N, C-alpha and C positions, 0 to 999 in steps of 0.2 A: 071224409078222410079221417083216418084214425089219429088219435092224439099222439101216438108214438111217432107216426110218420111226420107229423107237423113238427115235433120236437127235433127230429133228425134233420129235417129240412132247415129249420132255424139254426140248429147247431152247425150244420154244414156251411151255411152262409156266414155265420159269425165266428167260425173257428179260427180263421185267419186273424180276425180282429182281436180275439181273446189271446192268442199267442203273442201278438204285438203288445197288447196291454200287459200281459204277464212279463214279457221281456223288459218292457219299460219299467214296470214295478221292481223287477229284480235289479235293474241298473240303478234306479233311484235308491233302493235299499242298500245296495253295495256302496254307492257314493256316500250315503249317510253314515254307514258303518265305518267307512274309510275316514270320513271327517271326524267321527267320534274317536276312533283309534288315534288319529294324528293329534287331536286335541288332548286326549289322555296322555299320550307320549310327551307332548309339549309341556303339559302341567307337571308331569312326573320329572321331566328334565329341569324345569324351573325350580321345583321343590328341592331336587338334588343339588342344584346350583346354590340355592339359599342355604341349605344345610352345610355344604362345603365352605361357603364364605364364612358362616358362623364358626365352623370348626377351625378354619385358618386363623380367624381373629382370636379365638380362645387359645390356640397354640402360641400365637404371638404374645398374648398377655402373659401366659405361663412362662414363656421364655424370658420376657422382660422381668417378671417377678424373680425368676431364678438368677438372672444377672444382677438385680438389685441386692438380693440376698447374698450372693457371692461377693459383691463389692462391699456390703456392710460387714461381712465376716472378715474379709481381707483388711478392711479399715480397722476393725477391732483388734485383729492380731497385730497389725503394724503399731497401733497405739500402745498395746501391751508391751511390745518389744521396746518402744521408745521409753516407756515408763521404767521398765527393768534396767535399761541402759542408763537412764538418769539416776536411778537408785544406786547402781554399781559405781558410777562416776562420783556421786556424792559420798558414798562410803569410802572410796579410795582417797578423795580429797580430805575427808575428815581424818582418816588414818594418817595421811601425811602431815596434816596440821597437828594432830596429837603427838606424833613422833618429833616434829620440830619443837613443839612446846616442851616436851619432856627433855629433849636435848638442851634447850635453853635453860630449863630449871637445873639440869646437871651442871652446865657451864657456870651458871650463876652461883650455885652452891660451892663449886670448886673455887670460883673467884673470891667469894666471901671468906672461905676458909683460908685461902692464900693471903688475902688482905689482913685478916685477923692475926695471922701468924707473923706477918712482916710489919705490922703497925708499930710505929715507934722506932723501928730500926733504920728507917730511911728518914733522915733529917736534912732539911735544906733551907736555903733562904735565897731570895732573889731581890735584886735592886735594879731599878731603872735609872740609869745615869745618862743624862743628855740624850744620845741617840742610840745607845746600845744597851742590851740587857746583860746584866752580870748575874750569873747563877752559880751558887756554891752548893754542891750536893755532897753529903757525907753519908756513906753507907756503912753501917756497922754489921758485921757478920759475927754470929756467935758460934 
């Protein structure tokens, strides 16, 4: 027999087996590729989830920092308002005090002038007798 005929006979006998083996290899390869794709997708999804968690935590931290900064700014502004109000109230109280002191000085100077002008013109004497006070006042007008 010829070599080619032997090859054809062998090929004919095993051709069904080869197709079965090829089909099985294709199935195994497709199963493996599917597993690899699913694993890659799972890893990608997990990495995306980790990145999203990190980003959300960063956003929360930034929001908290903004809130603290806004609170600090508000507190500083309120404290400045309180200081200005205290200064204005102190200025008003000092102004009223100085006006009252000036009025007292004017009244005192007028009273001193009046007493210096009328000194010696009012003469009087008083005596205490038993249970009553006897008062003699003499006013001299010029």
